[in-house]
C-alpha positions in Angstrom: 111.2 27.9 17.9 114.4 30.0 18.2 114.7 29.9 14.4 111.2 31.2 13.9 111.8 34.0 16.4 115.0 34.9 14.5 113.1 35.0 11.2 110.5 37.3 12.6 113.3 39.8 13.5 114.6 39.7 9.9 113.4 41.2 6.7 113.9 40.1 3.1 115.9 42.5 1.0 116.6 41.4 -2.6 116.0 37.8 -1.7 118.4 37.8 1.1 117.5 37.7 4.8 119.1 40.6 6.7 118.9 41.2 10.4 116.5 44.1 11.2 118.1 47.2 12.7 116.9 49.4 15.6 117.9 52.5 17.6 120.3 50.2 19.5 122.4 49.9 16.3 123.0 53.6 16.1 126.6 54.4 17.1 127.0 56.4 20.4 128.4 59.5 18.6 125.5 59.6 16.2 123.0 59.1 19.0 124.7 61.9 20.9 124.1 64.3 18.0 120.5 63.2 17.8 119.9 63.8 21.5 121.5 67.3 21.2 118.8 68.2 18.6 116.0 67.6 21.1 113.7 70.6 21.7 115.1 71.6 25.1 117.6 70.3 27.8 114.5 69.2 29.8 113.8 66.7 27.0 117.4 65.6 27.3 117.0 64.9 31.0 113.9 62.8 30.3 115.8 60.9 27.6 118.5 60.1 30.2 115.9 58.1 32.1 114.9 56.0 29.0 117.6 53.4 29.4 121.0 52.8 30.8 122.8 53.4 27.5 121.2 56.8 26.9 121.8 57.9 30.5 125.5 57.0 30.0 125.7 59.2 26.9 124.0 62.1 28.6 126.1 61.8 31.8 129.4 61.1 30.1 132.4 63.4 30.8 130.7 64.9 33.8 127.5 65.8 31.9 129.2 67.4 28.8 126.2 66.8 26.7 124.0 68.7 29.2 126.4 71.6 29.3 126.5 71.8 25.5 122.7 71.6 25.3 122.4 74.6 27.7 124.4 76.7 25.3 122.1 75.8 22.4 118.8 76.5 24.1 117.4 79.5 26.0 116.8 79.2 29.7 113.7 77.3 30.8 111.4 79.9 32.6 109.4 78.2 35.3 107.6 81.3 36.4 107.9 84.7 38.1 107.9 86.1 41.6 105.7 89.2 41.5 106.7 92.5 43.2 103.5 94.1 44.5 104.8 96.2 47.4 102.7 94.6 50.1 101.1 91.2 50.9 102.7 87.8 50.7 105.2 86.8 47.9 103.3 85.4 44.9 104.7 82.9 42.4 102.9 82.7 39.0 103.9 79.8 36.7 104.9 80.5 33.1 102.4 80.3 30.3 101.8 77.7 29.1 102.2 76.2 32.6 105.5 74.4 33.0 105.2 70.7 33.9 106.5 71.6 37.4 104.9 71.3 40.8 104.5 75.0 41.4 103.7 74.4 45.1 107.4 74.0 45.6 107.9 77.8 44.9 105.5 79.2 47.5 108.3 80.2 49.9 106.1 79.3 52.9 109.1 77.8 54.6 110.9 81.2 55.1 111.6 82.4 58.7 109.1 85.0 59.9 106.8 84.1 57.0 106.9 85.0 53.4 105.2 88.4 54.1 108.4 89.6 55.8 110.5 89.5 52.7 110.7 91.0 49.2 112.2 89.0 46.3 115.0 91.1 44.8 116.7 88.6 42.4 116.6 85.0 41.1 119.5 83.2 39.6 120.5 79.6 39.0 117.6 78.2 41.0 118.3 80.4 44.0 116.1 83.3 45.3 117.6 86.4 47.0 115.3 88.2 49.4 115.5 91.5 51.3 113.9 92.2 54.6 110.8 94.4 54.2 110.8 97.8 55.8 114.4 98.5 54.8 115.9 98.9 58.3 119.5 100.5 58.5 121.0 97.0 58.4 118.4 94.8 56.7 118.8 91.1 56.5 119.3 89.3 53.3 118.2 85.7 52.8 119.2 83.2 50.2 116.9 80.3 49.6 116.5 77.2 47.4 112.8 76.6 46.8 113.4 73.0 45.5 115.2 71.8 48.7 113.4 74.3 51.0 116.7 75.4 52.4 117.7 79.0 53.4 120.6 80.9 54.9 120.7 84.5 56.1 123.4 87.1 55.9 123.6 90.5 57.7 126.8 92.5 57.6 127.8 96.0 58.6 129.0 98.1 55.6 132.7 99.3 55.6 133.5 102.4 57.6 133.4 104.7 54.6 129.8 103.6 54.0 128.7 103.8 57.6 125.0 104.8 57.9 124.2 103.6 54.4 121.1 101.6 53.8 120.7 98.8 51.3 118.9 100.0 48.2 119.1 96.8 46.1 120.9 93.5 46.0 121.9 91.1 43.2 123.0 87.5 43.0 126.0 86.3 40.9 128.0 83.1 40.5 131.1 82.8 42.7 134.5 83.3 41.1 135.4 79.8 42.4 133.5 78.2 39.6 131.4 75.1 40.0 128.1 76.9 39.3 125.9 78.7 41.8 124.5 76.9 44.8 123.6 77.5 48.5 127.3 77.1 49.3 128.7 78.9 46.3 127.4 82.4 45.5 128.2 86.1 45.4 125.9 88.9 46.6 126.3 92.6 45.5 124.7 95.2 47.8 123.9 98.5 46.2 124.0 101.1 49.0 122.2 104.4 49.4 124.4 107.3 50.6 123.1 110.8 50.0 126.6 112.3 50.6 128.8 109.9 48.5 126.3 108.7 46.0 125.4 105.1 45.6 128.2 102.5 46.0 128.4 98.8 46.2 129.6 96.1 48.6 130.4 92.6 47.5 130.1 89.5 49.7 130.9 85.9 48.7 130.8 82.5 50.3 134.0 81.3 51.9 136.0 78.3 50.8 134.0 75.2 51.3 130.8 77.3 51.7 131.3 77.9 55.4 130.2 81.5 56.0 130.3 84.6 53.9 133.2 86.9 53.5 133.4 90.6 52.6 135.1 91.0 49.2 135.3 94.7 48.3 133.5 98.0 48.4 133.2 100.1 45.2 132.5 103.8 44.7 131.4 102.9 41.1 128.0 104.6 40.9 124.7 103.5 39.5 122.8 106.1 37.6 120.5 108.0 40.0 117.5 107.0 37.9 118.3 103.3 38.2 115.7 101.5 40.1 117.9 98.5 40.6 115.3 96.2 39.0 117.0 93.3 37.3 116.0 93.4 33.6 117.8 90.1 32.9 121.1 88.4 32.3 123.3 87.9 29.3 126.4 85.8 29.7 126.0 86.0 33.4 126.2 89.8 33.5 123.2 91.7 34.9 121.3 94.3 33.0 119.4 96.8 35.2 116.7 99.0 33.9 116.9 102.8 33.9 113.9 105.2 34.0 115.5 107.1 31.1 114.9 105.9 27.6 117.5 104.0 25.6 120.0 103.2 28.3 120.6 100.4 30.8 123.1 99.7 33.5 125.4 96.7 33.2 126.9 94.9 36.2 129.9 93.1 34.9 130.3 89.7 36.6 134.1 89.7 36.1 135.0 93.2 37.3 131.9 93.8 39.5 131.8 97.3 38.1 128.7 99.1 36.9 128.6 100.8 33.5 126.0 102.4 31.3 125.1 100.8 28.0 123.4 103.2 25.5 121.2 101.3 23.1 120.6 102.5 19.5 117.1 103.7 20.5 115.0 105.9 18.1 112.6 107.0 20.9 112.1 110.8 20.8 114.2 112.2 23.7 111.7 114.9 24.3 109.3 112.3 25.8 110.4 113.1 29.3 107.0 112.5 30.9 107.4 108.7 30.6 109.5 106.2 32.6 111.2 103.6 30.4 111.2 99.9 31.2 113.4 97.1 30.0 113.5 93.3 30.0 116.0 90.9 28.6 114.2 88.2 26.6 116.0 85.0 25.4 114.9 83.1 22.3 116.0 80.1 20.3 118.6 80.6 17.6 117.7 80.4 13.9 118.6 76.7 13.8 119.5 73.9 16.2 123.2 74.5 15.8 123.0 78.2 16.7 123.1 79.6 20.3 120.2 81.3 21.9 119.5 84.9 20.9 119.4 87.6 23.6 117.1 90.6 23.1 116.2 93.7 25.1 112.6 94.8 25.0 112.3 98.6 25.7 109.0 100.4 26.3 108.6 104.2 26.6 105.2 105.8 26.5 103.4 103.5 24.0 106.5 103.0 21.8 108.1 99.6 21.9 111.6 98.6 20.7 113.4 95.3 20.4 117.2 95.2 20.4 119.1 92.1 19.4 122.6 91.3 20.7 125.1 90.5 17.9 126.5 87.1 18.8 130.0 87.1 20.0 130.1 90.9 20.6 128.8 93.4 23.2 126.9 95.3 20.4 123.1 95.7 20.3 121.2 96.5 17.2 117.6 97.8 16.8 115.6 94.9 15.3 112.0 95.9 15.6 110.0 98.9 16.7 106.3 99.8 17.2 105.7 103.5 17.3 102.1 103.3 18.6 101.1 100.1 20.3 97.5 101.1 20.5 97.2 101.3 16.8 98.7 97.8 16.4 96.2 96.5 18.9 93.2 97.9 16.9 93.1 94.8 14.8 93.1 92.3 17.7 90.0 90.3 18.5 89.0 92.2 21.7 86.3 94.5 22.8 89.0 97.1 23.2 89.9 96.9 19.5 87.3 99.4 18.5 88.5 102.0 21.1 92.2 102.7 21.0 93.4 105.0 23.7 96.6 106.9 24.5 98.6 104.2 26.2 101.5 104.0 28.7 103.3 100.7 28.4 105.5 98.9 30.8 107.4 95.6 30.3 106.8 93.6 33.5 107.7 90.0 32.7 109.4 87.8 30.2 109.3 84.2 28.8 111.2 82.4 26.1 110.7 84.5 23.0 108.1 86.9 24.4 107.5 89.7 26.9 104.5 90.6 29.0 103.3 94.2 28.7 101.2 96.1 31.2 99.2 98.9 29.6 97.6 101.8 31.3 95.2 103.8 29.1 94.1 107.4 29.5 91.2 106.4 31.6 93.6 104.6 34.0 92.3 101.2 33.0 94.9 98.4 32.9 95.4 95.8 30.1 97.8 93.0 29.7 99.4 91.9 26.4 102.2 89.7 25.2 104.5 90.5 22.3 106.5 87.9 20.4 110.1 89.3 19.9 110.6 87.4 16.6 107.4 88.2 14.8 106.2 91.2 16.9 102.8 89.6 17.1 100.8 91.3 19.9 98.0 89.5 21.8 95.8 90.4 24.7 96.1 88.2 27.8 92.6 86.7 28.7 90.9 88.8 31.4 90.3 85.6 33.3 94.1 85.6 34.2 94.3 89.3 35.2 94.0 88.5 38.9 97.5 86.9 38.6 98.9 90.4 37.8 96.8 92.5 40.1 99.1 95.1 41.7 102.2 93.8 40.0 104.9 96.4 39.5 107.6 94.1 38.3 108.6 90.5 38.4 111.7 88.4 39.0 112.2 85.5 36.5 112.8 82.1 38.0 114.7 79.7 35.6 115.6 76.1 36.3 118.9 75.4 38.1 121.4 72.7 37.0 119.5 70.1 35.1 120.6 67.1 37.0 118.8 68.7 40.0 115.8 69.8 38.0 115.1 66.4 36.7 113.9 65.4 40.2 110.9 67.8 39.9 109.9 67.3 36.3 106.5 65.6 36.1 106.5 62.1 34.8 
């Protein structure tokens, strides 16, 4: 019987019986390279639960394979928190919907209720919220939707900034390393002060995560036209959108200084009646061995530009542009296709490789489109989903945190 079973596991090659091979015969180093070519780090997490050997390869050296995979793939966008100015916080899952239980992101566990807070930033699985109403000393709240934990922080500005109100706030990794978590983060306040101009105060978690300490105050200004809305992150640094065309504000994670980045825009500077909008969009590299590509999508009037960041440098180059988006949309299968209008376009959300555009025509009607940053293909979003964006002024992008944590919520 054992002999027959052995024969069934063998194959005849050139008249000689040779033991059959399987994936178990692939050397660990080769299997590691194969796993790194999976479509996304989420696939890598699922592969880790296949068997003990695969999990050992993925988890070896403190998760070195996971860390390497994160550098080769764009961030996984779960969805967006929508800024509507009033009403409860709304979370809209990404499209196509991620295989995630989106009920975990409702923020119904917040003190005073979700309607008492505005989402101002998301980073590393954490959400930063600012108390609504903007009192002189508003409270900031950090929360982790996956664990339903939260912690508040309320600090008086330094003497030179007495009387300032908090205009905006941003979330960064802590200099101590170890990634961002509820016990390891940095918060930057942007302060309003009509006499001194905007400045910034920095707070960070203390050693061991017990409490939050004041780090520094900076007179380094943001442009007066900066609305403080996070356009996105590149290498951990924040890009903030300006209302002026062709320029963004960079918050450097190392120096905590703000600086203006002028993009090689071709928008006519005489178009002063429009407010520009920006989003950072991440896409996959040209091949599996290349790192993700960062792009900035810029809208002004109905003109659309896409800038690509040159890998390994701080330089941005103009990659695509559409002078009149309404003319491009004429050929789309939509009842609007026969009636192009003078449009005003705003970039309100992003996904991996695409941006969501909000369009207001001359009759004050609103339309929603997506644009693929690689092909510049434009598509209308079905009207059946318009209710998800009703009243949306901007969004905060929520991406998955460290993947060993995220694997707990990935649907089986």
